[in-house]
C-alpha positions in Angstrom: 83.9 92.9 101.2 83.1 96.2 103.0 80.1 98.2 101.9 81.1 101.4 100.1 80.0 104.7 101.6 77.4 106.9 100.0 80.3 109.2 98.9 82.1 106.4 97.2 78.9 105.3 95.4 78.3 108.8 94.2 81.9 109.2 93.0 81.6 105.9 91.1 78.4 107.1 89.4 79.9 110.4 88.3 83.5 109.3 87.4 84.1 109.1 83.6 86.6 106.3 84.0 83.7 103.9 84.9 81.6 104.8 81.9 82.8 103.2 78.6 81.8 105.2 75.5 79.9 107.4 78.0 77.0 105.0 78.5 78.3 101.5 79.6 79.0 101.3 83.3 82.1 99.1 84.0 83.4 99.1 87.6 84.9 95.9 89.0 84.9 97.4 92.5 81.1 97.9 92.4 79.3 94.7 93.4 75.7 96.1 92.9 73.7 94.2 90.4 71.8 97.3 89.0 73.6 100.5 89.9 71.9 103.8 89.1 72.5 105.4 85.7 74.8 108.3 85.3 71.7 110.6 85.7 70.2 108.9 88.7 66.6 109.8 88.1 66.7 107.9 84.7 66.7 104.5 86.4 69.3 101.8 86.6 71.9 100.3 84.4 74.0 97.1 84.2 77.5 96.9 85.7 79.3 95.1 82.8 82.2 94.3 85.2 79.9 92.3 87.5 79.3 88.7 86.3 75.9 88.5 88.0 74.7 91.7 86.5 75.9 90.7 83.0 74.1 87.3 83.3 70.9 89.1 84.2 71.3 91.4 81.2 71.9 88.5 78.9 68.9 86.6 80.3 66.6 89.6 79.7 67.9 90.0 76.2 67.4 86.3 75.4 63.9 86.3 76.8 63.0 89.4 74.8 64.3 88.0 71.6 62.5 84.6 72.1 59.3 86.4 72.9 59.5 88.6 69.8 60.5 85.6 67.6 57.9 83.1 68.8 54.8 85.0 69.8 52.2 85.2 67.1 52.2 88.5 65.2 48.8 90.0 64.7 48.1 92.1 61.7 45.6 94.8 62.3 43.6 96.0 59.4 41.8 99.3 59.5 
């Protein structure tokens, strides 16, 4: 697959049709794992149309849930 131009990448980031509910990026043409968010300075997001990106997102969520569930919880008393 041919690499998209900077103009194409910028068009994808700004185009409403690639943002479901305004915040979930879904673009089957975009092969990047973590494309920039709609407001680029805010970081990166997941392309829910990319299987690799989706698997990374699920792995991060599972690891987070396991850590929260199984790490000992400390109660701090003042």
